[in-house]
C-alpha positions as CSV (number, residue, x, y, z in Angstrom):
1,M,-68.6,-178.4,81.7
2,T,-71.6,-180.7,82.0
3,R,-71.1,-184.4,82.4
4,K,-72.9,-186.5,79.7
5,Y,-73.8,-190.2,79.4
6,I,-75.1,-192.8,77.1
7,D,-76.9,-195.9,78.5
8,C,-77.3,-199.2,76.7
9,R,-80.1,-200.2,79.1
10,E,-82.4,-197.8,77.2
11,F,-82.3,-200.2,74.2
12,P,-83.4,-203.8,74.2
13,S,-80.8,-206.2,72.8
14,E,-80.2,-209.9,72.7
15,M,-77.5,-209.6,75.3
16,N,-79.4,-207.3,77.7
17,C,-76.5,-205.0,77.9
18,T,-76.3,-203.0,81.2
19,V,-73.5,-200.7,80.4
20,A,-73.7,-197.0,80.9
21,I,-70.8,-194.7,79.9
22,S,-70.2,-191.1,81.1
23,A,-67.6,-188.5,80.4
24,D,-66.9,-184.8,80.7
25,S,-66.7,-184.1,77.0
26,D,-68.6,-185.2,73.9
27,A,-65.5,-186.3,72.2
28,E,-64.4,-188.6,75.0
29,L,-67.9,-190.0,75.4
30,L,-68.2,-190.6,71.7
31,E,-64.9,-192.5,71.5
32,A,-65.8,-194.7,74.4
33,A,-69.3,-195.4,73.1
34,V,-68.0,-196.3,69.6
35,Q,-65.4,-198.6,71.1
36,H,-68.2,-200.3,73.1
37,A,-70.6,-200.5,70.2
38,V,-67.9,-202.1,67.9
39,S,-66.4,-204.5,70.4
40,V,-69.5,-205.6,72.3
41,H,-72.4,-205.1,69.9
42,R,-70.4,-205.8,66.7
43,H,-71.3,-202.6,64.9
44,S,-69.0,-201.2,62.3
45,D,-67.3,-197.8,63.1
46,S,-68.8,-195.4,60.6
47,P,-69.8,-191.8,60.4
48,E,-73.4,-192.9,60.6
49,L,-72.8,-194.9,63.8
50,R,-71.0,-191.9,65.3
51,A,-73.9,-189.6,64.4
52,Q,-76.5,-192.0,65.8
53,L,-74.6,-192.4,69.1
54,S,-74.1,-188.6,69.5
55,Q,-77.8,-188.1,69.3
56,L,-78.3,-190.5,72.2
57,F,-76.2,-188.5,74.7
58,H,-77.9,-187.2,77.9
59,E,-76.8,-184.5,80.2
60,G,-75.9,-185.6,83.8
61,S,-75.0,-189.0,85.1
62,P,-76.7,-192.3,84.3
63,P,-79.5,-193.3,86.7
64,V,-78.8,-196.2,89.1
65,A,-82.0,-198.0,88.1
66,S,-82.5,-199.2,84.6
67,P,-84.4,-196.7,82.4
68,R,-86.3,-199.7,80.9
69,A,-87.6,-200.6,84.4
70,A,-89.1,-197.1,84.8
């Protein structure tokens, strides 16, 4: 099983979100990412949002430094 993550720091936003979420399964990561997107970024939970978020998953663990700074 490969750990996966999604990192808000990759995407500019008004709030400059610095959250990165990781999990051991796609399903667990997707649920956490959807909850974050809905509660923090005010997106609506939809099949389209879930599909978009799933495509942003990376293998491994999030880097310590912001990907935008690189």
